[in-house]
N, C-alpha and C positions, 0 to 999 in steps of 0.2 A: 353529492351525487357523482357517480363515476362516469367514465367516458361513454360507456354504452347507454347508460340511462340518459345522459345529456343528448346523445344522438337521437335516441327514441323520442324524447320530448320535442325535438325540433323537426321531426319528419312529417311530411304530408301523408295522407292515406295512400296515394299512389307509390310513394317511396317505401312505405312500410310493406306494401304488397310486393314491391320489387325485390325486397330482401328475401322474400319467400319464393321467388321465381328463379328456377334453374333452367337455363337455356342450353340446348344442344349446340355444340360448336363445330362438329366434324364437317358438316356441309358448309358452315360459314367460312371456314378458313380456305376453302377451295372455290366457293361460288361467290362472285362479286356482289350479286344482288342480296343474297342472304347475309353476306358479310356486312353490308351497309346497314341492314336491319338490326343485326346483332349489335353493331357499334352504336347505333342510335339508341337502342334500348339501354345499353350500359351508360351512355352519356346522360340519358334522362333519368337515371336511377330506377328504371323499370326491370332491371335484371341484376340480381345479387350474387348469382353463382353461374358457372358454366361447366359443362362436361365435355369430354372427348376433344380437348385441346391440350397439346403438350409441345414442348420445345420452348426454350427461354425467350426467343424472339417473339413468337406468337403470343405466348402467355403475357409477357411484359407489355406488349402493344395493347392488349385488352385491359390489363391491369392499369395502365397509364390513363386510359379513358375513364375508368372508374375513379381513380384517385386524384387525377389532375384536371379532369374536365366535367365531372358531375358536381352537382350543387353541394353535396355533403362529403364527397371524397371517401366514401366507404369502399374498401378493397373487396375484390371478388374472392369467393371460394372457387377453386379449380379442381374438379373431380374427374377421376378416370378409373376404369376397371383394372386395377393392378392386382390381378387375382393370383398369379403364380410367376411374378417377375415383371420387369418393365422392359428394359433393353436386353438384359440377360434373362432368358426364360428358364425357369426351374420346372421340375415335374409338376403335372397337374395335381391339385390337392388330393384326389383319391390315391394317386401314386405316392405322393409325399407322406400320406398317412401310413403307408406301409413301413415306414421307418420306426414308428412308435417312439419318437424321439422329440420331445418338446424343445430341447435346445436347438436342434437342427431346424425345426419349424420357425423358431424365433430368428435364427440367423438368416434364413432365406427371406423372411419378411423384412428384416433390417436392410439387407442388401437391395431388395426391391424398392424399399422406401427411399434409400439414398439415391438410387438411379432416377426414380420418379421425381423426387424433390429437385434434383439437379435439372430436370426438364420442366420445372415450374408447377408441378402438381402439388396440391396441398391436402387432398382428401382422396382416399380410395374407397371403392364400393366392395370392400372385403374386410374380414373373412366371411365366406359363405359357410353357414353352420347348420344347414338342413340335414338332419339325420335321414339317410337314404337306404331303403331296404328293397327297392324294386329297380332292377337293372334296365327295365324298359324306359325309365325316366332318363332323359338325356343329361340332366343336370347333376346326376350322380357323380359325374366326372369332377365337379367343382366341390364336392362335399368331402368331409373326412370319414365317411362310411356309415356303418349301421349302428354304432354304439354311442349312447349319450355320454358315458364317462369319457370315452376317447374324444368325442366332439368337444366336450368341455375343456379338456387339456389342450386341444388344438386351438380352441377359441382364445384361451388365455395367452398361449405362446405367440400366436399371430398378432394379437392386439399389442402385446408388449413389443414385438418386433417392428411393426409399422410405426408405432407412436414413440418408440425410444424412451429415454428417461425424461424427456420434456417435449411436449408438443411445440414449444416455442423454437426448438432447435431447427436450423435450416435444412437438416437432413431427416426430419420427421414429417409424417403425414398422418392425418386423422383417419382412424379405422371406422368403418361402417359395418357393424355386424348384421348380416342378412341371412335369410329372409324370414322375419318373425311372422308366423311360425307354422310348421306343419306342411310346408311346401313339398317336402319329399314324399308325402303320402297322397299325392294327387291320384284321383281315380284312374285305375288301369295303367298307371305310369304315364299318362298322357299330359303333356305340357299344358299348364294353365287350367287344368280341369279342377272341379270342385274337390274339397277335402271334407270328410266327415269322420272324425275320430273322437274318442271319448275324452272327457275332461281329464281322466286319469292318464291317458296316453299323452295328452298335451303336457301335463305336469311332470310325468316320469321320463318322457322320451324327448320331446321337442323343445321344451323351455329351458332345461338345465344348461345347454351350451350358451344360450344368450345371457343367462345369469352369470356364467363364468366370464364372458366377454365384458360385461358391465363391471364385475368385480375387478377385472384387470384394467379398467379405466376407459373402455371404448367410448369414443367421442360421439358416435352416431349409431342409429339403428334404422334399418330399412324394413318396412312391412312387406309381406309377400303379395304377389299379384292375386292369389287365390282367395276364395271364400272358405270359411270353416263353418259347416252346418248352416249355410245360407247367409252368413255375415262376412262380407269382403274384409280382408285384413286391413285394407286402407281406410276402412270406416269402423273398425272394431274397437269401440270405446272401452269395452270390458277388458280387453287385453292391453291396449295401448295406454289408456288412462288408468284403468284399475290395477292391472298386474305390473306394467312397466313403470308408469309414473308413480303409482300409489305404493304397491307392496315392495317394489324394487328401488323406489326413490330415484329413478333415472332422471337427471336434469340436463341431459345432452340433447342433441338435435335428432329429430325423426325425419327421414327423407323418403319420399314416396319412390316406388320403382317407376321405370320409364312409362309415362302416359297413364299411370295407374289411376290417378284421380278422375280424369275424364272417363275412364272405363267403368267407373261406378254406374254410369248411365247404362252401359251394356250389360253389367251385372243385373240390372233391373231394380236397383235400390234408390236410384235418383232419376227424376224425370227431366231435369235440366242441369246445366252447368253450375248454376248458383247453388242448387241443392247438393250436387256432388262436392263442390268446394266446401260447403258448410259441414257436410258429414265428415270429410277428411280433417278439416281444421278442428272441429269439436272433438274428434277422436284423438287428436294429438299430433297430427302430421304437420310438421313445420315447413318443409320445403317441397314444392311441387316440381318434380322432375319432368320437364319437357312437354307437359300437356297444355300449359297455359290456362288451366282451369282456374287457378287462383287469380291470375291477371284478369280473366274475363268474368269469373263468377263471384269473387269476394265482394266487389262493390255492390252488386244487386243483393247479395246475401245479407250484407250489413243493412241495406235499406229495408229489406223485408223482415229484419229481426231474427234471421236464422243464426247469426253469430253475434258476439259482443265485441266491442273494442278492446275490452280487457283480455279476452282470449286471443285476439289478433296480436296485441302487444306482447303477450307472453311468448308467442312463437318468434316474433321479430327479435325480442331480447335474447332468446336462446341462440339464434343465428349470429347475432352481433357478438355474443360472448364466446362462441366458438372461434370466430375470426380473431378475437382478442387473444384467446388461448394459443392460437397458432402464430401469434406475433405479427399478424398482417398489418395491424394499425401502425406498429412501430417501424416496420420495414416491409412494405408490400412486395418488394422485389427480391426478398431474401432467398426465395426458391427460384431456380432457373439460372443461377449464376455459376455455381461450382461444377467442376467435372466430377466423375465418379470412377472408382477403380474397377474397370471392367475385367481386368486380368484376374483379380482376386475373386470377383463374382463368378467368372467362368470356372475357376478351380472349384469353388463351392458347388456350382451347378453340376459338375462332373461327379463330385463326391456324393451328393445327394441322389443324383440320378442312378448311379450304380447300386446304391443302397435301397432304392425303390423297386428294383427288379425282383420279381418273385419267381423262383424256380418251382413250377407247379408239379411237373413229373420228370423223372429221370430214370432211365433204365439202360442197360447194356454199356454203361460207362462211356457214353459218347462225349461227355464233358469232363474237364475242360478240353477245348480243342488245342492240341499242341502242334506247332509248326513242324516239329521233328517227325510227326506221324502223319500229317495231312498236308499234301502238296497241291491239291486241286479241289476247290469248293465251288459248288453251284449255288449262287445266291438268287433265289427265285421268289417272285411275288411282286405285287404292285407297290409295296411300301419299301422296297430295298433302296431305291434312290430318292425317295420322297422326303427331302429335308424339311419342306414346309409342313408336312403332316406331323412331324415330330414335335412341333410347337404346341399342338392341341388347340382347343378353343380358348378364346380370350388371350391372345398373345401380346396384347398391349403394343409396345413399340418394337417387339421382336421381329426379326427379318429372316426369311427362309435362307437368304444367301449367307447369313452368319451362323447357320445351323449345321451341325455335323450329321450327315445321313448315315444309315447303317452301313452302306457300301464304303463310304469314306472312312468310317471308324475301323472297319475290318481291314481295309487296305493298309492303314497306318499301323495297326497292331500286328499284321501278318505280311510284312513287305515281300517275303520270299515265296509266298503262297499264291498260286494262280487263282483268281476269283473271277468267275464268269457270272454275269447277271442277266436274267431275262424276266420281264414282268409277267408274261403269260396271260394275265387278265387285268382288267381295271378293278378298282376297289368296289365299284357299285354298278357300273354299266354291264349289260348283257354282252356276250360275245366270247367265244372260246377258240377263236382262230389262232391265238398265240400259244395255246397250251402245248401243241406238238413241238414247237421250238424249245419251250421250257423243259420238256421231258427229255429231249435229245441232250440238252445241257446237263440234266441230272444224271443221265446214264454215262456221260463221259467223265463225271467227277467222282471223287472218293467220298464226299460228304455233301449232303443237301441241307441248306438252311432256308426255310420258308419264312418269308416276311409277309404276314397276313393280318387282316383285321379291318379297322375302320379308318377312314379319312377323318381329319379333325372336324370337318363340318357335320359329321354324323353324331357327334356328342355336343353337349352344352345346351344352351337355351334353344328351344325349337328342335331338339335332337332326339325326341322320343322315338323308340322303335318297338313295334308290336312283337317282333321276333328278333331278339338280340343274339343272332347267330352270325356266321360269316356272310356279309352282303355280296350281291352280285354273283359271279360264277367262281368265287374263290374256293368253294368246296370241291368243285370239279377239278380244279388245278391241284388242290392238296391231295385228293384221292389218287390222281394220276401220279403225282410225285411219290406218294407212299407205296405205290405199286411198282416203282422203278427199281426196287431191290437194293437201294443204298440207305445208309443211316440217315435219319431225318431229324433235324432240330427245328422246332417251330418257335418263331418270335411273334407273339400276339400283341399288336399295337391297337389299343382301344381305350375308351373312357369308361368302360363298364365290364363286368364279367360277361363273357360270351358263352352261350350254351352249346358245347361242342363235345359231347361224350364220345363220339366216334373218333375224334382226333386224339383225345387223351388216351384212348385205348391203343392206338396204333403208333403214334409218333414215339421216337426214342427219347425225346425231351421236349417239354413245352415250357416256355417262359412268358410270363405276363410282363411286357415291357411298356405298357400304357402309352402315354404321350410324355416323353421324358425331357423335352425342352432343348435348349441350345446345344447341349453336350450329349444328346441322345446316342449318336453313333459311337462315340468314344466310350461312354458308359457301358453300352451293350458289348462292345469288344472287350472291355476290361473283364466282364463276367464270363463271356464265352471262352476267352483264352486263359482263364485262371488267374489273371492279374488281380482279381477280386473275388473272394469266396462269397456267394450270394447270401444276403441276410434278410431280404424283404419278407414281410408277413402280411397276409390279407387282412384289410380292415373291414371286409364284407364277407358274408357267406356266399359261396359260388354255387349257383344252382345247376342241376343236371338238365332241367327242362324248364321252359318258360311257364309251364303250368304250376310250378312250385312257388312262384313269386306272388307277393312279397315273402322273402325268406330271410330269417335271422336266427341267431343262436338263442336269444333271450326270450324264448316263448314260454308260455305258461303250460303246466303239465296236462291239463284237461282231466276229465274223469276216466278217459280211456286212452292213455298214451299210446303212441305208435309201437306196435309189435309186429315185426316182419312175419308175414304169413297168417296173421290173425285178422280176418276180414272186419270184425266189429271192433276195430281200433282205429286210431287216427292215421290211416295210411292211404296211399293211392293203389289202385288195382294195376296200373300200367307202368309206373316207375317207382323206385324206392323213395321213401319219405326223406331219406338222408341226402345231404347236399353232395355235389361233386367234390368240393373242398370246403372244410370248415373255416370259420373265422379264425384268423391267426395262423393258417397253414402257410408253409413256405419251407422248401428244402434247401440244403446246402451241399457242398462237396464232401462234407464230413458228417459227423453225428454227435450229438450231446445227449446225455441221459440225466434224469433227475433222481435224487435219492434223499432219504432222511428228512421228510417234512416234519417241522416242529411248530407248534402253536402254543404260546405261553403268554399269560397264565391261562389255565383251562376255564376259569370263571372270572368274569369281568363285570364292572358296573358302567353305567352311562358316564361319559366324560373321560373314561380311561382308554387305553390302547392295548391291542394285542400284537405281539411280535410274531410274525410268520416268517420262517426261514426254510430254505431248501438248498441242498447241496447239488451242484451241477458238475458233471464230469465230461470232458471232451474225450470221446472214445476213438478219435481218428488220429491219423498221422500228420494232419495239417492244422494250422491255427484256424479258429473259427469263433463265431459269436452265437450265443443262445439268447433267445427272447423268451422270457418266462412270464406267464399270465397268472394273476391271482383272481380267482372267482369265488363268490360266496353264493349260498342258497339258504333261504329261510323256509324250511320244509313244512312248517305248520305255523300259520299266521291268521290274523282276522280276515285277511283277503288273500286270495291265491296269488302267490309270488312267482316270478320267472324261475325257470329251471336253473339259470345261471345269471349272475350279474358281475360284470367286470369292476374290480376295485383297485387294480394296480398292475403295472407292467415294469419289469426290470430286464435290463440287457447286461450280459457279461461276456467279455472276450477272454478266451482261454487258448493257451498254447497246446501243442500235441500232448495228449495224455494228462493235461493239467486239470486240477479240480478246484472249484471255488464255491462260494456261498452267496446267495442273494437273500436279502432281508427286507421286509416291509414292516413299518409301524402302522398298523391298521386301526384308525380311530373307531371306537365302538359306535360313535354317533353316525359313522358312515353306513351303518346297518339299518338306519331309520328309513322309512318310506312314507309316502303320502297316505294318510289314513282315510277313513270313510269321508271325512270332511276336507280332504286334500291337504291337511296340515301335517307336518312331519311327526311321525310317531315311532318310538323305539320300543318294540315289544320284547319282553323277556322270553327266554327259551333257548333251544339249541340251534346253532347256525353251522351249516356245513362249510368247510374251507376246502377248496379244490385248487390245485396248482398244476399247470401243464404248459406245453409248448404250442397249444392251440385250444380251441373250444371243443375238441373231440374228447368226450368223457372216457374213452377207452384207454387214454394215455395219462389219466390224472393220478396224482398222489393226493389223497384225501384225508382230512382230519375234521375236527369240530371244536367249537367253543360253546360255552354257556353264558348267555347274558342274564345276569342275576336280577331278580325283581327289585 
C-alpha cells in the first residue's frame, strides 16, 4: 500500500471532505477574523487547498499549519490564476496567440511558472482554452481565439510550459485546463449565460483543445460555469465521466470554478446543498472551489444515499496523488524559497509583446516614425499614461508601477522628440470638456498618436459588452483628432476586436496593441519607431459590425453562399457579409509573396502523409517575417464540411529580396472528421489544399490531393 492509500485508509469522513475543500485566501491574509477561520480549518484538516495566496512567507505559514499542526500532516495545494504571467506580465492570451508560435507560448508559461513557484504557488487555473468567436464575450481576452487547431496547439504548449519536464520540480506548477467546455459560445456573448450547441460542434470545435491539453499531461481540468442544453457543466456526468474520464482516460483532478457547485441550486437542478454536492461529486468534480458545498453538503448526501463512500474515496485519492506528483509530501516548502530571474523574464515579455502587435491598416507611409523626420508628437487619449491598463485582466502579482506605459516607452525610444500628451476623455465616463485641449495639442504637433480602447476592467470575467465599440466619448475625441489635419496613428488597447469601420477608413495607421503586459510601452515603441518590423497575425476574425457576430472563417457553405448584390444568398442588406479583417490578417513594413505550391504525392492512403510546400519571397528592401497558413477543404463529404480548416502554420524570416521555402508533412489522418456517430472517419475523395497569409481566399495558392479508397 502506497503513501496516498495509507493516508486515505486512516482518514475520517471530515478529513476526506477537507481534502476536497478549496478555500479562498485573498481576504484571509488581510482580515484577522477570516484569517483565524482559515487557519482553524487547515489545522483541523477541513481545508485541503487554498487559492489567491502567494508570497513565500504567507504560503509557508499556511503550509506549516497543514503539515506540522494537523492530525495527518497533509500539505496544501496553493492555486492562483497565473493566466499570462505572475510578477512579470506577458501579453494577454488573445494577444499572445497572434504570434502563432508554440515555442514562445511555452517559454512565457515556463517563466510565469518559475515566478509563481518562487512565490509558493503550486497550481495555476490556466490555460484557458475556450474557443471564442463572439467579441461581445469579455473572456475572449483569455482565449487563444476562434480556431480549434490553434487552441489545441496553444493548450499543449502552455501545459508543457507550466508543468515543465517534471511536476516535482520546485519551478513547476500544475496546469488546469479550463473551462470544459463551450463557455465561449454563451448566448449573445453574455457572461455566464446558457450554451446550446450541437454535439457535432462540441466534438469538432470545443473539445479538441482539452484533448490536446490532456495529451500534454495537464494535471487538472476545470468545468465551465455554464450549462449546455440545460445540463450545468459542474454536474455534466456525460462529459466529465463519459468523455473525460471514460473516452479520454483522464485520471487527474477536476476542480470546480469559483462557487460553481453551490450555484447548481441557482441553475435549478438542485433543491439543496446536499443535492448540489452529490450532483457534482457523481459527475466527477473532485475539488469544490470556495463554495463550501462539499463541506456542508456531502455528509448529508452520504446519509441520504446520494453518494457512495467509494466515489468519495476516488476523489480524495486523486487529490492526494496530485500533491504527491508535485513533491509536496517530500518537501512542502519547496516552492516559495528561490528567487526568479525577473530581468530575463522582462526581456522575454518585451520580445513577445512586440510580436503580438498587429498592424491592421497602414497608408501614406506614416510608419515607422523616424526621429529624423518627426520632432513633435501629440500623444492623445485616455490610455497614453495608463500603465495599469497595460496589464489587462488577471494580472496576478503584476504591479502598475512596474509597467511601462505608452508615453514612457515612446519617450525612451525618441529622446530628442517633443511628446505632449493630453487624455482628452476618460475611457468610459461621459464628458467631453477635455477634447478642446487635446485638439490644440494635435494642431501644434507634426504627428498625432491616438491611444484609445478599453480599460483592463472592460475585458475578462464579467466583461461582456453588447456593443464592442469605443466606450465613453472616445469616438468624439478620435473624430476631432482626425479632423485636425495631421497624420494620425491609432493604438487600439483592448481585449477583443472593436467594431470601428469609420476609424479604419480614416486613420493613416491602426495597430491592435491589446493588453501587452509589463513591457507594453517599450514593445509599442519598438514597432512604431521601426526597431521591430510587425509580425502579429489575428487569431480571430474581426467584424465590421456587432450584427455579424459570432463570426469566424470556418463556416459551412450553405446551399446559398454569400454573393454580393444577390438578395437570395447568405448576405446582409445593410453591411457586407465579409469581415473587417480576416483571420490571420496582419501587415508589416514590407511584403512577402507566395509562389510554386506543391502537393505530393497526388494520391495517398490512410496512414500516409502529404508533403505540401510553397516558396516565399521577400519583395521589400527590409528584413521581414512571413506567416503562412495551410488550410484544407473537403468539398464533397457525407456531411457538409467547413469552407476552410486550419491544419498548419509556418513562419519564415527572410532578408531583403530573399527567397525561402516552407514545408508541411500533412498526415492524411488529419483529414478525418467526426462522422454521423461522432467517431473519426476518413472518407476517400478529393481534398482541396489552400495556402495563404490569412484566411482571405482571394490570396490563396490552391491545389488538391486524392485520398484513395
